[in-house]
SEDOLO-157428 format. One record per residue (C-alpha): x, y, z. Coordinates in steps of 0.2 Angstrom, whole numbers, padded with zeros to 4 digits, always signed. Example, Ala and Ser with C-alpha at 12.3 -4.5 7.8 and 13.67 -1.06 7.14 Angstrom:
+0062-0022+0039/+0068-0005+0036/
This chain:
-0413-0061-0044/-0396-0055-0039/-0392-0035-0037/-0377-0025-0037/-0369-0008-0039/-0361+0004-0050/-0347+0016-0040/-0363+0029-0043/-0373+0018-0029/-0387+0015-0045/-0394-0005-0042/-0392-0015-0059/-0399-0034-0062/-0382-0046-0064/-0396-0063-0068/-0412-0062-0070/-0427-0076-0062/-0410-0087-0056/-0422-0100-0047/-0428-0102-0063/-0412-0106-0074/-0405-0122-0074/-0385-0122-0070/-0374-0135-0062/-0363-0130-0046/-0352-0141-0037/-0352-0159-0040/-0363-0161-0053/-0355-0146-0065/-0337-0155-0059/-0348-0175-0063/-0352-0168-0080/-0336-0158-0088/-0327-0174-0082/-0343-0185-0092/-0338-0171-0110/-0321-0174-0107/-0324-0192-0106/-0331-0193-0122/-0318-0185-0131/-0305-0195-0124/-0314-0212-0126/-0317-0206-0147/-0297-0206-0147/-0294-0220-0137/-0297-0234-0150/-0283-0224-0163/-0269-0226-0150/-0254-0235-0156/-0245-0244-0171/-0263-0257-0174/-0276-0240-0168/-0292-0237-0180/-0291-0225-0192/-0309-0215-0191/-0318-0206-0207/-0322-0191-0207/-0335-0181-0218/-0335-0161-0218/-0351-0152-0219/-0347-0148-0240/-0347-0169-0241/-0326-0170-0241/-0319-0186-0234/-0304-0189-0222/-0298-0206-0217/-0285-0204-0200/-0279-0209-0184/-0270-0192-0180/-0278-0186-0165/-0271-0167-0168/-0283-0167-0185/-0298-0181-0179/-0302-0166-0164/-0299-0152-0177/-0312-0158-0189/-0324-0164-0175/-0341-0154-0173/-0340-0149-0152/-0351-0141-0144/-0346-0144-0125/-0334-0133-0119/-0324-0144-0110/-0321-0152-0126/-0315-0138-0134/-0303-0140-0121/-0299-0156-0125/-0296-0151-0143/-0285-0135-0137/-0274-0146-0126/-0273-0159-0143/-0267-0144-0152/-0255-0136-0140/-0246-0156-0139/-0248-0152-0161/-0239-0135-0162/-0224-0140-0146/-0219-0155-0150/-0231-0162-0165/-0231-0181-0161/-0242-0187-0146/-0260-0177-0150/-0269-0195-0147/-0259-0200-0129/-0262-0184-0121/-0281-0182-0125/-0281-0201-0120/-0270-0200-0105/-0280-0183-0099/-0296-0195-0101/-0289-0206-0090/-0283-0196-0075/-0300-0186-0075/-0311-0204-0076/-0299-0209-0059/-0301-0192-0052/-0320-0196-0054/-0321-0210-0043/-0311-0200-0029/-0324-0187-0029/-0337-0200-0026/-0328-0206-0010/-0328-0186-0004/-0311-0181-0006/-0310-0161-0011/-0307-0159-0031/-0292-0146-0022/-0284-0160-0016/-0287-0170-0029/-0278-0156-0042/-0265-0156-0027/-0262-0174-0027/-0259-0176-0046/-0248-0159-0046/-0237-0171-0035/-0237-0184-0045/-0234-0175-0060/-0219-0170-0052/-0210-0187-0048/-0217-0192-0065/-0206-0180-0076/-0192-0185-0064/-0195-0204-0069/-0193-0201-0085/-0179-0189-0082/-0171-0203-0072/-0172-0216-0087/-0169-0204-0102/-0155-0209-0112/-0144-0200-0123/-0135-0204-0140/-0125-0194-0150/-0126-0191-0172/-0121-0184-0184/-0122-0180-0201/-0117-0196-0206/-0124-0206-0192/-0143-0204-0192/-0147-0221-0187/-0157-0216-0173/-0166-0202-0179/-0170-0213-0194/-0178-0225-0180/-0187-0214-0170/-0194-0205-0184/-0198-0224-0190/-0209-0227-0171/-0220-0212-0177/-0224-0217-0194/-0229-0235-0188/-0245-0233-0181/-0249-0222-0197/-0258-0227-0213/-0240-0224-0222/-0232-0237-0210/-0227-0247-0224/-0216-0235-0232/-0211-0231-0214/-0194-0232-0216/-0189-0222-0233/-0201-0209-0225/-0192-0208-0208/-0174-0205-0220/-0182-0192-0230/-0189-0185-0215/-0171-0184-0206/-0162-0177-0223/-0175-0164-0225/-0172-0160-0207/-0154-0159-0204/-0152-0151-0224/-0161-0136-0215/-0153-0137-0197/-0140-0126-0187/-0132-0142-0178/-0121-0127-0170/-0137-0119-0161/-0146-0135-0160/-0161-0127-0170/-0171-0132-0184/-0180-0119-0194/-0198-0129-0200/-0203-0116-0211/-0188-0120-0223/-0197-0136-0226/-0211-0141-0239/-0223-0152-0241/-0229-0154-0257/-0242-0168-0263/-0246-0174-0282/-0259-0185-0283/-0254-0200-0296/-0240-0213-0293/-0239-0221-0278/-0232-0217-0260/-0214-0228-0263/-0213-0212-0278/-0209-0197-0265/-0195-0190-0266/-0183-0175-0255/-0178-0161-0269/-0162-0148-0261/-0172-0132-0267/-0189-0128-0272/-0203-0137-0281/-0219-0125-0290/-0234-0132-0292/-0236-0121-0309/-0229-0123-0328/-0222-0111-0338/-0234-0097-0343/-0231-0100-0363/-0230-0116-0369/-0217-0116-0383/-0207-0108-0370/-0190-0117-0363/-0194-0132-0350/-0174-0134-0344/-0165-0117-0341/-0148-0122-0334/-0137-0110-0322/-0153-0099-0319/-0155-0081-0315/-0172-0078-0307/-0183-0062-0305/-0195-0062-0291/-0208-0052-0294/-0224-0046-0284/-0227-0034-0300/-0240-0038-0312/-0234-0038-0333/-0252-0028-0334/-0252-0008-0343/-0254+0006-0326/-0271+0008-0323/-0277+0024-0314/-0280+0028-0298/-0299+0040-0302/-0312+0033-0315/-0310+0035-0333/-0317+0031-0347/-0308+0030-0364/-0321+0035-0380/-0311+0027-0394/-0322+0033-0412/-0307+0030-0429/-0296+0014-0431/-0279+0026-0427/-0285+0029-0413/-0287+0009-0407/-0270+0005-0418/-0261+0021-0407/-0271+0012-0390/-0264-0007-0395/-0246+0002-0400/-0245+0010-0384/-0252-0006-0372/-0238-0015-0382/-0225-0003-0380/-0228-0004-0361/-0225-0023-0359/-0211-0022-0372/-0202-0007-0358/-0205-0023-0346/-0197-0036-0356/-0183-0026-0357/-0181-0021-0339/-0181-0039-0334/-0168-0043-0350/-0157-0027-0347/-0156-0034-0328/-0148-0051-0333/-0162-0064-0326/-0165-0078-0339/-0183-0083-0329/-0198-0073-0322/-0208-0078-0306/-0223-0068-0304/-0235-0064-0290/-0248-0061-0301/-0253-0066-0319/-0250-0057-0336/-0262-0057-0351/-0259-0064-0369/-0247-0051-0375/-0236-0051-0362/-0236-0068-0361/-0233-0068-0382/-0217-0054-0380/-0212-0065-0366/-0209-0080-0378/-0203-0070-0391/-0188-0064-0379/-0183-0080-0375/-0189-0076-0358/-0198-0090-0349/-0210-0085-0336/-0222-0093-0322/-0239-0085-0317/-0250-0086-0301/-0235-0089-0288/-0243-0090-0270/-0234-0077-0260/-0225-0090-0247/-0218-0099-0262/-0209-0080-0266/-0202-0082-0251/-0196-0098-0250/-0191-0095-0268/-0181-0080-0262/-0173-0090-0248/-0168-0104-0257/-0160-0095-0274/-0153-0079-0261/-0162-0069-0272/-0173-0053-0267/-0194-0051-0272/-0194-0036-0279/-0211-0026-0280/-0207-0010-0295/-0200-0015-0311/-0188+0001-0309/-0179-0007-0295/-0174-0022-0303/-0155-0025-0303/-0144-0038-0306/-0140-0038-0287/-0158-0043-0283/-0157-0058-0295/-0159-0075-0288/-0148-0091-0293/-0151-0109-0296/-0140-0123-0305/-0155-0129-0314/-0173-0125-0318/-0185-0139-0325/-0203-0143-0328/-0206-0162-0324/-0223-0172-0333/-0230-0182-0322/-0235-0199-0331/-0248-0197-0342/-0262-0186-0332/-0248-0171-0339/-0250-0163-0323/-0233-0151-0322/-0223-0144-0309/-0209-0135-0311/-0192-0140-0299/-0180-0126-0292/-0163-0134-0289/-0144-0134-0287/-0150-0115-0278/-0136-0104-0270/-0143-0103-0251/-0148-0126-0250/-0154-0122-0233/-0172-0124-0239/-0180-0142-0245/-0196-0147-0253/-0203-0168-0251/-0213-0170-0264/-0226-0186-0260/-0236-0196-0272/-0249-0205-0270/-0264-0214-0275/-0280-0204-0273/-0279-0189-0262/-0285-0193-0246/-0269-0204-0245/-0257-0190-0253/-0267-0179-0234/-0262-0192-0224/-0247-0195-0230/-0243-0175-0225/-0249-0177-0208/-0239-0192-0204/-0221-0184-0213/-0224-0169-0202/-0226-0179-0187/-0212-0186-0191/-0201-0168-0197/-0206-0164-0177/-0198-0176-0170/-0183-0178-0178/-0184-0156-0175/-0184-0161-0157/-0169-0174-0156/-0158-0162-0162/-0164-0147-0147/-0161-0162-0135/-0154-0180-0141/-0163-0187-0125/-0174-0201-0130/-0185-0212-0120/-0193-0231-0122/-0212-0232-0131/-0223-0246-0130/-0231-0239-0112/-0212-0244-0106/-0212-0224-0099/-0230-0224-0093/-0226-0240-0084/-0212-0234-0076/-0217-0219-0069/-0234-0228-0064/-0224-0239-0054/-0213-0224-0047/-0228-0214-0041/-0234-0230-0033/-0218-0230-0022/-0218-0212-0017/-0239-0212-0012/-0232-0225+0001/-0224-0210+0007/-0237-0197+0009/-0248-0195+0024/-0261-0184+0016/-0277-0188+0007/-0267-0183-0007/-0259-0199-0009/-0279-0209-0014/-0273-0195-0029/-0256-0200-0033/-0264-0221-0034/-0276-0213-0043/-0262-0204-0057/-0251-0221-0058/-0269-0229-0064/-0270-0215-0078/-0257-0220-0083/-0256-0236-0084/-0272-0233-0096/-0261-0230-0112/-0252-0245-0112/-0266-0255-0109/-0274-0245-0124/-0260-0251-0133/-0262-0269-0130/-0283-0269-0131/-0279-0261-0148/-0263-0273-0153/-0279-0286-0150/-0272-0292-0133/-0281-0295-0114/-0276-0278-0108/-0279-0280-0089/-0267-0298-0093/-0253-0288-0103/-0253-0275-0094/-0250-0282-0077/-0239-0295-0083/-0226-0282-0090/-0227-0272-0076/-0223-0290-0064/-0207-0289-0075/-0201-0273-0072/-0201-0273-0057/-0194-0290-0055/-0178-0286-0067/-0182-0267-0061/-0180-0264-0081/-0192-0249-0083/-0189-0253-0104/-0200-0266-0104/-0217-0261-0112/-0232-0268-0121/-0228-0279-0137/-0241-0269-0152/-0230-0277-0164/-0230-0294-0159/-0211-0296-0161/-0212-0309-0146/-0200-0297-0137/-0206-0285-0124/-0189-0276-0123/-0193-0258-0132/-0175-0257-0133/-0172-0274-0144/-0186-0267-0155/-0180-0252-0159/-0196-0242-0154/-0189-0224-0148/-0199-0207-0142/-0190-0189-0136/-0191-0188-0121/-0197-0170-0119/-0213-0175-0131/-0215-0187-0116/-0213-0174-0103/-0224-0161-0112/-0239-0175-0113/-0237-0177-0095/-0238-0157-0090/-0251-0154-0104/-0264-0168-0095/-0260-0164-0077/-0264-0143-0080/-0280-0148-0091/-0285-0161-0079/-0283-0149-0063/-0291-0134-0073/-0307-0145-0077/-0307-0151-0058/-0307-0131-0052/-0323-0128-0060/-0337-0129-0051/-0352-0118-0059/-0354-0119-0077/-0368-0105-0080/-0369-0102-0101/-0373-0087-0109/-0390-0090-0109/-0391-0086-0092/-0387-0068-0092/-0399-0052-0094/
């Protein structure tokens, strides 16, 4: 039993009957943590690369997700171990910051921990291992900066951007349509990008999915698509030069703040109440018409009386539009969101060249297109697919491609994929390890071996002999001093990633290395695991 004393000198118990509790300390704790992290990394290892396998995930309510996106797999896995949750957060950090490389960063962290375990068995202190990894990480980042190449692009010449997005999409289920999806992703990003400031606001890009059709039917709309329909079937389906009133107030009579009761004991009173209600709706419709609006988009619903009056006053309306969509519509059309009918003025109306309701196939599904907006810096990508699972996976894949294009606009430096960058960094770290005198040189060599695990996983997932493929490419890189040689995952007959056109962003690869190293250092420094049940 451990005692401590408060500021008044009174003793209190910290942990009761500690000797009877199972508690992991020292090397046992570190090995248990490494084992948990390796287990998570092993799940994702087979999903790495263009030939990586997919995972089927079933949620508690029976929904099935098929994906090979690392962040999605870890997000939906039931991970109980705290170190496992740390690996999930690692993948999430890569996804938030970069958008791509979520599988690779976990696989790399797992490989580094696996090689660190062998050093701990040799008696090397975890702190020395962590310091060696930090030194190796800096050398690897320097090598990445050294082998990186810059390419120039413009709104007229986007082939390099398209090629990089195609590399991202080649490992996804939607790989067969990667050229078209990559072109759409690049056009969408350039449509909302500020090239002078080298900044992209991805919130201005909306991704909508609709089951039906095929993946090749994906389209880019310079405007907003709303998954709604006109509130009345007899309202016009096409409105040209639309002036849009964007409302967050419902088409309903005012409600008293307190509890109330209305007694109606005659037909005359009921008729008076009905006329009063109709007058409320008529006033609301007239206020919209007087402002010059030719279309009303409302966040809330309206009852049949209001809907009937809107139709008879030739004022088309869309109801139950979400708050996020309202904001995008306001940005795209240059309008203002109006909270009260009395505040509606012509200056607050949004403007669009054409608003049309589109019917899809024989299912009679309808969506509203708002195009040729006053502010074109808001776009929508509409994805079609045979079922919900394909549509959702296409959304995730396209999000990765959008993030890659955004990163290239921020920093147009690239490194080559196929594991070539990892092999080049591994060779640089091995060479630097020979110049280090202390125990850290063992950790640096282990770091280099951990980097080799990524191209080995790519070769294994492509059906090659992993060790044989890695050693052949590594020897060729050393002989020719060519850092662009990697694993030929697509079986094109050449290991030169420049000829294959396999690019990755420099900031994405650099972030992978730095994040993986930081998490590995954190795990190595944990030497005591105390569960909540051990506290009194």
